[in-house]
C-alpha positions as CSV (number, residue, x, y, z in Angstrom):
1,M,33.4,4.1,44.0
2,G,31.9,1.1,41.8
3,I,32.5,0.6,38.5
4,A,30.0,1.3,36.0
5,G,28.3,-1.5,34.3
6,P,28.3,-1.8,30.6
7,P,25.5,0.4,28.6
8,P,22.4,-1.5,28.7
9,P,21.9,-3.3,24.2
10,P,20.0,-1.0,22.1
11,P,16.2,-1.7,21.8
12,A,15.3,-4.3,19.7
13,P,13.7,-2.6,16.3
14,P,9.9,-2.6,15.9
15,A,8.8,-5.6,14.8
16,G,7.4,-5.0,11.1
17,P,3.4,-5.8,10.3
18,P,2.7,-9.8,9.4
19,A,2.8,-10.5,6.0
20,P,-0.5,-11.0,4.2
21,G,-1.8,-14.4,4.6
22,F,-1.7,-15.0,0.7
23,L,2.1,-14.2,0.8
24,R,2.4,-16.9,3.8
25,R,0.9,-19.5,1.4
26,T,3.0,-19.1,-1.6
27,T,4.9,-21.9,-2.7
28,P,7.6,-22.3,-5.3
29,T,5.2,-23.7,-7.7
30,D,2.7,-21.2,-7.2
31,P,4.2,-18.6,-9.5
32,L,4.0,-21.9,-12.7
33,I,0.7,-21.9,-12.1
34,A,-0.6,-18.9,-11.5
35,G,1.4,-17.4,-14.9
36,G,0.7,-20.2,-17.0
37,L,-3.1,-19.6,-16.0
38,L,-2.8,-15.6,-16.6
39,L,-1.4,-16.3,-19.7
40,L,-4.1,-19.0,-21.3
41,F,-6.1,-15.9,-19.9
42,V,-4.7,-13.5,-22.2
43,L,-4.3,-15.5,-25.3
44,S,-7.9,-16.3,-25.1
45,F,-8.2,-13.1,-26.8
46,M,-5.4,-13.4,-29.2
47,G,-7.0,-13.3,-33.0
48,G,-4.1,-16.5,-34.0
49,W,-5.8,-19.4,-33.1
50,I,-6.2,-20.2,-36.9
51,Q,-4.4,-19.6,-39.8
52,T,-5.9,-19.6,-43.2
53,S,-3.9,-19.6,-46.1
54,L,-5.0,-18.4,-49.9
55,S,-3.0,-19.4,-53.4
56,C,-3.9,-17.3,-55.8
57,P,-3.6,-19.4,-59.4
58,V,-2.7,-16.4,-61.4
59,V,-0.5,-13.7,-59.9
60,T,-1.8,-10.2,-60.0
61,A,-1.6,-6.6,-58.0
62,Y,-4.2,-7.9,-55.6
63,C,-2.8,-11.4,-55.5
64,S,0.8,-12.0,-55.1
65,G,0.8,-15.8,-54.9
66,S,-0.1,-16.7,-51.5
67,N,-1.6,-15.0,-48.6
68,T,-1.9,-16.0,-44.9
69,A,-3.9,-14.2,-42.0
70,D,-4.1,-15.4,-37.6
71,S,-7.9,-15.5,-37.4
72,G,-10.3,-16.5,-34.8
73,T,-10.5,-16.2,-31.1
74,L,-11.4,-18.6,-28.3
75,W,-13.9,-16.7,-26.8
76,Q,-16.5,-18.1,-29.9
77,G,-18.3,-21.2,-30.3
78,F,-16.8,-24.1,-29.0
79,G,-14.1,-22.6,-27.7
80,L,-16.3,-21.1,-24.7
81,L,-15.9,-24.2,-22.9
82,P,-11.9,-24.2,-22.5
83,A,-12.2,-20.1,-21.8
84,L,-14.6,-20.5,-19.1
85,I,-12.3,-23.1,-17.9
86,V,-9.7,-20.9,-17.8
87,V,-11.2,-18.3,-15.8
88,F,-12.9,-20.8,-13.4
89,S,-9.5,-22.2,-12.6
90,M,-8.1,-18.5,-12.1
91,G,-11.1,-18.1,-9.6
92,W,-10.4,-21.7,-7.9
93,F,-6.5,-20.5,-7.6
94,V,-7.1,-17.1,-6.0
95,V,-10.0,-18.7,-3.3
96,L,-6.7,-21.5,-2.3
97,K,-4.3,-18.9,-2.1
98,V,-6.1,-15.8,-0.5
99,P,-7.4,-16.7,3.4
100,E,-8.7,-12.8,3.6
101,L,-11.5,-14.6,1.2
102,G,-12.4,-16.7,4.1
103,L,-13.7,-19.2,1.2
104,G,-10.7,-21.5,1.7
105,G,-12.5,-23.6,4.2
106,M,-15.2,-24.2,1.9
107,V,-13.4,-26.3,-0.2
108,P,-12.8,-30.3,0.8
109,D,-9.7,-31.1,2.3
110,S,-8.6,-33.2,-0.5
111,P,-5.8,-32.9,-2.9
112,R,-8.0,-33.6,-6.0
113,W,-10.1,-30.3,-4.8
114,R,-6.9,-28.7,-4.0
115,S,-4.2,-29.1,-6.5
116,P,-6.5,-29.9,-9.2
117,W,-3.6,-28.0,-12.0
118,M,-3.2,-31.5,-13.4
119,G,-6.1,-32.4,-14.6
120,V,-7.2,-29.3,-15.7
121,A,-3.9,-28.9,-17.5
122,G,-5.0,-32.1,-19.7
123,V,-8.7,-30.9,-20.1
124,E,-7.2,-27.7,-21.4
125,V,-4.9,-29.4,-24.0
126,V,-7.7,-31.7,-25.2
127,L,-10.1,-29.0,-25.8
128,F,-7.7,-26.9,-27.7
129,L,-6.4,-30.2,-29.9
130,L,-10.3,-30.0,-30.7
131,Y,-11.0,-26.1,-31.6
132,W,-9.2,-26.3,-35.1
133,P,-11.4,-29.3,-36.2
134,I,-14.4,-28.2,-35.3
135,E,-13.8,-24.3,-35.6
136,G,-12.1,-24.6,-38.5
137,G,-14.6,-25.3,-41.2
138,N,-15.9,-21.7,-40.3
139,Y,-13.1,-20.4,-42.2
140,T,-12.9,-22.2,-45.0
141,S,-14.2,-19.9,-47.6
142,Q,-11.1,-17.6,-46.8
143,G,-8.9,-20.8,-47.7
144,A,-6.9,-23.5,-46.1
145,T,-6.8,-23.4,-42.4
146,S,-4.1,-24.8,-39.8
147,P,-3.9,-24.3,-36.2
148,G,-2.6,-21.0,-35.2
149,W,0.2,-19.7,-33.5
150,A,-1.8,-18.8,-30.5
151,L,-3.5,-22.3,-30.5
152,W,0.2,-23.7,-29.9
153,A,1.5,-21.1,-27.2
154,S,-1.4,-21.9,-25.4
155,I,-0.8,-26.2,-25.4
156,A,2.4,-24.9,-24.5
157,F,1.4,-23.1,-21.0
158,A,-1.0,-25.5,-20.0
159,A,1.6,-27.9,-20.2
160,V,3.4,-25.1,-17.8
161,V,0.4,-25.3,-15.3
162,G,0.5,-29.1,-15.4
163,V,3.9,-29.3,-14.6
164,G,3.4,-26.6,-11.6
165,G,0.4,-29.1,-10.7
166,Y,2.5,-31.5,-10.7
167,L,5.6,-30.6,-8.8
168,E,3.0,-28.9,-6.0
169,Y,1.9,-33.1,-6.4
170,R,5.0,-34.2,-5.1
171,T,5.6,-31.7,-2.0
172,L,2.6,-32.6,-1.2
173,A,3.1,-36.4,-1.4
174,G,6.5,-35.6,0.1
175,M,4.9,-34.2,3.4
176,A,2.4,-36.9,3.6
177,P,3.0,-39.0,6.9
178,P,3.1,-42.9,7.2
179,A,-0.2,-45.1,7.2
180,G,-1.3,-44.4,10.6
181,M,0.8,-41.6,11.8
182,A,-0.7,-37.8,12.4
183,P,0.6,-35.1,10.2
184,P,3.4,-33.1,13.0
185,A,2.2,-30.1,14.5
186,G,2.1,-26.8,12.2
187,T,2.4,-28.9,8.9
188,A,-0.3,-28.4,6.7
189,T,-1.9,-31.3,4.6
190,A,-2.7,-29.8,1.5
191,P,-1.2,-26.6,-0.4
192,G,-3.7,-23.9,0.9
193,A,-5.0,-25.6,3.5
194,P,-4.7,-23.7,7.2
195,L,-2.0,-24.6,9.5
196,L,-2.4,-27.6,12.1
197,E,-2.7,-25.9,15.9
198,P,-0.2,-27.5,17.6
199,P,-0.9,-29.4,20.9
200,P,-1.8,-27.6,24.2
201,A,1.3,-26.6,26.6
202,P,1.3,-28.2,29.7
203,P,0.0,-25.5,32.4
204,L,2.9,-23.4,33.5
205,L,1.4,-22.4,37.2
206,A,0.9,-24.8,40.0
207,V,-2.6,-25.8,41.4
208,G,-3.6,-23.4,43.4
209,S,-1.7,-20.5,42.6
210,L,-3.3,-17.4,42.8
211,S,-4.1,-14.5,40.4
212,A,-2.8,-11.5,40.9
213,D,-6.2,-9.9,42.7
214,R,-6.5,-12.8,44.4
215,S,-9.8,-13.8,43.6
216,E,-9.4,-16.6,41.1
217,W,-6.9,-19.8,42.1
218,F,-5.5,-21.8,39.3
219,D,-7.0,-26.2,39.4
220,G,-4.8,-27.0,36.3
221,T,-7.1,-26.7,34.0
222,G,-9.2,-23.6,34.8
223,W,-9.3,-20.7,37.2
224,R,-12.3,-20.9,40.0
225,D,-13.3,-18.1,42.4
226,A,-11.3,-17.9,45.5
227,S,-14.8,-16.6,47.6
228,L,-16.6,-20.1,46.8
229,S,-13.8,-21.9,47.3
230,A,-10.3,-22.4,48.7
231,P,-7.2,-24.0,46.7
232,P,-6.0,-26.9,48.2
233,G,-2.4,-26.5,50.2
234,A,-3.2,-22.6,51.3
235,L,-2.8,-22.3,54.7
236,R,-5.8,-22.8,57.1
237,S,-6.6,-21.2,60.5
238,P,-6.5,-23.6,63.8
239,D,-10.5,-24.0,63.4
240,G,-10.4,-24.8,60.2
241,N,-13.0,-22.0,59.0
242,H,-10.5,-19.7,57.7
243,W,-7.5,-19.8,55.2
244,W,-4.8,-17.6,54.6
245,D,-4.1,-15.8,50.9
246,G,-1.1,-14.4,51.5
247,A,-2.1,-10.7,52.5
248,T,-5.8,-11.7,54.8
249,W,-7.7,-14.2,56.1
250,R,-11.0,-15.3,54.1
251,A,-13.8,-17.3,55.1
252,I,-14.3,-20.6,53.8
253,P,-17.7,-21.1,52.5
254,G,-19.7,-24.0,55.0
255,W,-20.7,-25.9,51.9
256,H,-16.8,-26.4,51.0
257,V,-16.1,-27.1,54.6
258,R,-18.8,-29.6,54.7
259,A,-17.4,-31.0,51.2
260,Q,-14.0,-31.9,53.2
261,G,-15.6,-34.0,55.6
262,T,-15.3,-31.7,58.5
263,G,-18.9,-31.2,59.3
264,M,-17.7,-27.6,60.1
265,V,-20.1,-24.7,58.8
266,R,-19.4,-21.0,58.4
267,P,-17.9,-19.9,61.2
268,V,-19.8,-16.3,63.0
269,E,-17.1,-15.6,65.4
270,H,-14.2,-12.9,63.8
271,A,-11.7,-14.2,61.5
272,P,-8.1,-14.5,63.3
273,G,-6.0,-11.2,62.5
274,P,-2.9,-11.5,60.5
275,P,0.2,-12.6,61.8
276,H,2.9,-10.8,63.7
277,P,5.8,-9.6,61.5
278,G,8.4,-11.9,61.8
279,E,6.2,-15.1,62.9
280,P,4.8,-17.4,60.1
281,P,0.8,-17.4,59.8
282,A,-0.8,-18.9,62.1
């Protein structure tokens, strides 16, 4: 009585569903950029972009001496320009990071377009600083004006977007190959760009291999119809008009025979029978 072998290993757990495309494209710098843009969008609706101060010459029950108030939002006057840039930047970020939308291929393959966050942050900071002197005059009737807390907070979050863009640029520069060399297979040339396809692997099948149903044979690059030509190296009949496919003799088309320089044509006699058991094919 033989000794029983070890039990088979337990089946591997089924693989989970593939991660969404935007998760596969997420980089460590993306939370900085996305978070900064989102907070800029939220702050654009806050009424604290301009601070007004009013001092009463005489203290009364209606005026305790000095009052301050927060006024203004980004969605008015000159502030519409930086506000719309924030909205456009959020849409641009989504296009680059969510391949399911099918719009990433329309973006030019250049860091200037695929990683513009340092430029966006610089433009926004300049526009935020111009907002107070341009829009502050609308509130002079309420007292002296000064930049509000929302303006300073927005400048800080714009700087966060710029830092994320700088880190992304450094990562991109570190992945760039030396001049004159192609990037390694399977790496992206820019954040959000699709991965480059690796070069095709050499064929695993030998030239002349038959398909499972013996209807085609492999020529090294593709499959050919076995009824139109015989694979090279196949066993031939003594008269050269048939070839053995491993199960039966098959006629070689006349044009294929002539192409081989034999001068033969398609035979009219019956094909030879299969080889006898224990004997090699004829």
